[in-house]
N, C-alpha and C positions, 0 to 999 in steps of 0.2 A: 520407752514401747511397754503398753500395759498388758499387751498378751502376743503370743507367740501367732503368726501367720499361718496360713493353714499349710504352704509348702515348706515350713520347717517342721509342721506338726508331723508330715508326711515323711520327711527325712529320719526324724527323733522315732516314730514308732515303726519304719522296716528296721531299726536297729534291734528292736524287740521282736518280730517276727518270729523267734524261738524260743522265746522268752513267755508263754500263753499267760500267765497269772498279770504278769506285770501289765501287760497290754489288755490284759481284761479290766484291769485297777483302772486304766486308762480310759476306758468306754464309760465311767461312773463320772468322769469329772464334770462335764458337761456338753451339750449336744454337739456343738462343735468337735469337740474329741471324740465322742462316738461315731459322728459321720465319717470322720476322716480315719479312724483305728480297725472300726468294723469290718470294712472292705480286706485291710492288711491280714484279718485274724481270719478271714472266711477265704483266704487264698488258700490256706492249710487243707487235709484232707478231711473229709467228715468224721474224723475220729477224736475231736476235740475232747477235752474233757470239763470245759469249761459248762455246759449245757449237758443236763442229762438226755439219754437218747429219747426218752418219750416224750419231753420238751422238742426236741427239733422235729421228732415224728409228727406232733403237733403242729408244727410251723408248716411242713411242707403240704399235709393235708388243707391247711387254710390256703395256701397258695394256688391251690388246682384250681382249673377253669370249672366255673359254673356246670358248663356240661360234663366233665369228669365228674365232678362231685354228684350231682344227679344221676351218672349211671352206676356210682358208687351205692349211693344211698337205694335204688332202688333192687339191687341187685345183692348188697351184701349187710344182712341184719345182723352189726356189728357195732355198740357202743363205744367199742376204741377207737374207731375211725374218726369219729368227730366228738372229741371228748372236749373242745374247746372252741368259744368263738373270739379269743384276743387276736386282733391281726396284730401278727408281726412287723415289728418296725422296716424292716428292710427286706429285700426279696433274697434272700441268703444264696438260694441255687444261682441266680444269674452271677452276684459278686462272686461265688467259688468258681465257678465256669470247669466244671469237670461232671463228668455222668461216673458215679462212686458205686459200681456195680456190687462190690461186696456190702456196702452199706445198704443197699437197696435191698437185698438179698435178707440181711438181717432185720430188715425194717420190716416188711411181707412175713417174715416167720414171726416176729413178735406180735405183731398186731393180728395175722390170722392164725389161730391155733391149730394144732394138729386135730385137737376134739370137735372144730367146728363142722356142721355137715356142708357137703362139698367144698372141705379143704380147697381142693386142687383148682376147682372152678374159681371159687373168690380170690384165691391166692394169684394164678393169671391175671384175673379182671384188674385188681389191686396195682399189679406190677407193670402190664399194660400202663395205666395211668399214670403212673409216677414215673415211668421211663418217657413217657409222650412230655410232662411237665419239663425234665430235665432235658430233655434233646430239643425242646423248643426255647430253652432259655439260656442254654449256651452255645456259644460261638468258638469256632476254632482251636477246640480240644486238642491237645500234645499226645496226652497218654490214656490209652482206653483197654481196659480188660473184658472183653466180649464172654460172655457166659448164661446167655439166657436163650429161649426159645421166640422173643420178642423178634419181630421181624421190624428192626429199629430204622432201616433203611427206606421205610416209607410210612414213617412216623413226619409230622411238619415240622419243620427247620433242620431234617438231617442234613441236607449236604450241607448247610452252614457249621451245622455242628460238627461234622466228621472230616469234611474236605482238607484239612491243614493235618491230619490224623500223623504224628511221626511215629509214636511206640505204641504197638497195636499188641497183647497179649489174648490169645483164644484158646478156650476151654472146649475141645472138639466134642466131648461127650455131651454137652449141653446146647449145642449149636447144629444148627441142620447146613445143608450143600448150599441149599436156596438161599438162606440168610448170607452166605459167605457170597451169592455171585451177586445180590443186593449190596452187600458193603465194597466189592469189586466197582461197582460201577461208581460210587463217592470218592473211594478212598484210594488215591495214586502216589502217594508220597511218604509211605510208610519206610522209615529208616532201618528200624529195629522190629522184627516179628517173633512173636514167641508161642508155639503151640504147643498145649499138652494132649496127651492120650491120642496120637494121632496113628491109627490101626491098618489104614487103608489108605487106596488112592481116592481122593475126594472131589471130584470135579469142581465142586466151587470154591474149594481151597488152593489149589493149583490156578482156577482163576484168578484168583486176588494174589497171590504171588506172580503170576504172569503180567499184571498189568503196573506191579511198582515198577518207578524209575530212579529211584533212590536206594533201595534197600543194599542195605550192609551188613545187617547181622540178622541169621536165621538160625534161629535154637527150634530144634523139637525133641520135647522132655517127655517121658512114659513113653518111649516109641515102642508101641507092641505088637507091630506086624512081625511074624515068625514065620507066615505063610507063602506070603508074596513081596515080593520085591521093590513095591510102587513105583511102577516103572514112569507112571506119566510124572509123579512128583520129583522123579531124578530129571526127567527131561526138562522142567520148568526149572530146576536148582540149574543147571546147566545153562539154561539163558540168561539167568542174574551173574554167571560166573565173574564179568567184568566189573561190579559194582559190590560183590559180596567180598568183606572182610573180615567177618567172623560166622563160623560153623560152630553148632553145637549141637550132638546129637546126643540122648541120654536115653536108655531103656533097656529093658531085659536083654535086647540084643541087636542093638545098633547096625551091626554087620549086615541085618535082613533086609537095608536098603540097598538098591542097587547104587553101587559107588563111580557108577561112569563119570558123574561131574567132577571128580575129583582132579584129573590131570588139568581142568580149565580153570582151576580156582588159583592163576597165577599171583590174584592182589591180596591172597588170603594172609590175614596179620594174627589172626587168633583160631584155633581150633581144639575141640573140647570133644572127644567120644569117648563114652564111657556105656559099658557093658555092666548090668548088676550079676551076671556069670560069667566064667571062662568059657569061650565059645571057639568049637575047633569043627562048626559045620563048614558044607561046600561053601556056604557063601562067604565065610569068614577066610578061604582062601583066594576069592574072587575079589576082596579088598587089598590082599597081598599083591595080588596081581596089579591093580589098578596104581596100589600104592607106589609100586616099582617104577611105572613110568610118571610120575607125578612130579612137580618142582615147586616148593613152598619159596620164592627167593625171599620174601618179606614177612615170613613167619614169625614173629615175635612171642606169642605165648602156645604152649602145646600143655593138655591134660588129655590123659587116659586114663583107664581102669578097666582091666582084665581084657586088652586087647589082645589078641592071640598071634602067635609066630612071629614075634618081636617085630610086628608092625610099626610100634613107637618109635624101634630103633630106625627103620626105615624113613620115617617122617624126619627125624632129627639127620639123618644124612643129606635129604632132599632140603634142608633148609637154608644151605650156602652160607651154616655158621650165624644167624643172624637173633636165635633164638634167645630170649632172654629170660623168661622163666619156664620152666619143666615141673611138671608136675605130675607123677606116673604112681600108679598101684598097680601091683600083679599079686597073682597066686603065690600062698604062703609056700607051698610045695615046690615049687620051683623057683622060689626068689632068690637064691644064690648064687646059682650059675646065670641066672636074668641079670642079677645086679651086677654082675661084673661084665657080661656084654653091655649093660645100658653105660655104665660109666665110662667104660672105654669108648664107647659111641660118640658119648659127650665129648671126652678129652678130644677124640680124634676130630671131631667135626663141629663142636660148638663149645669151645673153651673159652669163648666170651660169655659166656652164663652168666646172669646177675643172682637169679633165685632158685632154687632148687628144693621139691618136695619129693621125697620117695622113701620108699620101704625098703628095710634091710635085716640082714641076719646078723649075728655076731660074729661070724667069719669076715663081713665085708667091712670093716673097720679099717685094713688097711688099703681098702678101694678107695674108703672117703679120704684117706690120707692122699691118694693120688688125685684125686678132686681138688684138695686145697693146694698141691704141689702144683696144679698145671692152670686151675681157673683162676686168675690171677684179678677177675673183676669181681668175683662171688661176693655179694652182701647179704644173701640169707640161704640157710639151709632149714630144712624141717623134716626131720629122719622120725620115722616109726620106725620099731624093732621087732622084730620075731625071734625069741628068747629062749625056747621051749625045755633047754635045760637049766634056765635060772643061774646064769654066769656073771659075774662079777662084771660090770661093763665101766670098773675105773681106770681101766688103761684107755679110754675114748677120750678122757680128760687129756692125757697125755700127749695124743696128738692132735688135739686141738690148740693146746700151749703151745707145742713145737712148729706146728705146720699150717695151722689156719693162716687167710692172706689178711693184711691189714685193712683190705675194705670191709671184710665181715663183719657187719654191725647187727645180726638178728640169729639167733642160734635155737632153735627150737626142738625139745625131747618130747614126742606127741605118743607117747603109749605109756601103758602101765607095767609093759616089761622091762625099760630100765632100771637096772639094778644099782644102786650106788652105796658105798659105804658111808658112813660120817667122817671117817678119817677120810678117807678119797674126796669128799664133798668138798671138805674144809681146806685141804690140800689143792683142790683146782682154784677155788677164791683167793687164794693167799697168792696164788703165782700168777693168775690172769690177769694179762697186764692191759687186755682190751678194754677197757672201765666203760668205754662208748655202748659197746655191744651188748643189746637187749637180750637177755638170758631166759625163756621160758619154758617152765616144766609142767606138761599138760597131761594130767591124770596119772603120774607118776606118783607111786606109792611110798610117803613118808613118815618116817616114825617121829614123834616128839623131839628125840636127839636130833634129827634131821632139821627139822622145823628151827631150832633155835640156832643151828648153823646158819640156816637161810637168813632169819630174822638179822640176824648180827652183822650180812653182809649186803641185806637188801638193797638199802636206799645208794650205798657205794658203786654197787656193781648193777644196778638197775634189773634186779631179779623179779621174774612173775613166777606165781606158785596157782595154775587153776586146776581145781577137784583134786589135790595132794590130800593124800590120808594122813591125818594127825594121829 
């Protein structure tokens, strides 16, 4: 055989799909190699470093249909829009089969400068024609970030482009309710829906959620609603309770969302509730009420931040002992008594936990010992420390050596308030027998003497230091 057939080349090039430089070299061999390798290369996002962005902008502008080009020529007096007449070898948009919102946004900003007269009008016009190009060329895309005021659902090919969408992220600050109503007509198969900057009940958003038949994950980030409890959103979340397996609420005050849907989430596997501030409002007490009557028998992952009134302890009690990972942050002023209650709750209701991420005080070292003694399946522990009196933490090494379970394979010290002596660090390394465990010191302040000890044992004990101070 004098040459490789096309199927063999495709298999080889697929192995190089994450090695862009090598794949680019293959493109230069001959026409056949180029034709086979290009589709594999452009399955990646529009973030490749092989071509400069402006060369890619040129290719996209060239691929615009004649009608779009005439609209831009007649309305945008800008030499950057049509800098080249060189025809691209491939329709990169169709090959890539994605609608890259961030790339389009960067392209518009690069080609239409802020100094241009009528900048908003020109950017909107160019954005419209570029989106039309992508929507008409891309079929059955799976992932999309919606952050444009363009009425994409009205563009030619929109139904073919978006009907099989599985993962949708929406920036509500950039999207109107009308656009969401339009997308709801096309998209009914979304499994993962992530929404940024939701601050009120939005009829179009509620409709989009309501029409989904396969919704498994709903994530509301930067949830800014602090006056109204989004009653309609609460209702539509409750209607999706049978399929929902993951809920994320992240914002200044997630408890401002009416929590009536909580008792309905029987199939929930992952729950994340993160406030930015400690909340003791009337709404937070309402959350406690609904949590007390909720049960999550399938819950495996729990993450909370500044959740008031020991609500996360209630969640653990209601989990039927199936949670594998707990990640909880609390207010430093109450963390000592809080952590004792949290650890007792874990031991009593969820002793099969495998991964634990919490913040503690120096006084909680004995409580962590109880975790080691009672949670025999523990594989990873990540501890942030509040050590306001700058106390010596060498004693924690002794607890690790004497009481940690054999299953423990990852130990993370995640704060600059962990204080270890050089001799304490050396003694720990010399006496630590679980060599398979990874030990990570994140932001722990180490002197040069500490680092010398670490370097000596680094390879043997699988040590990793990030942002340590030399």
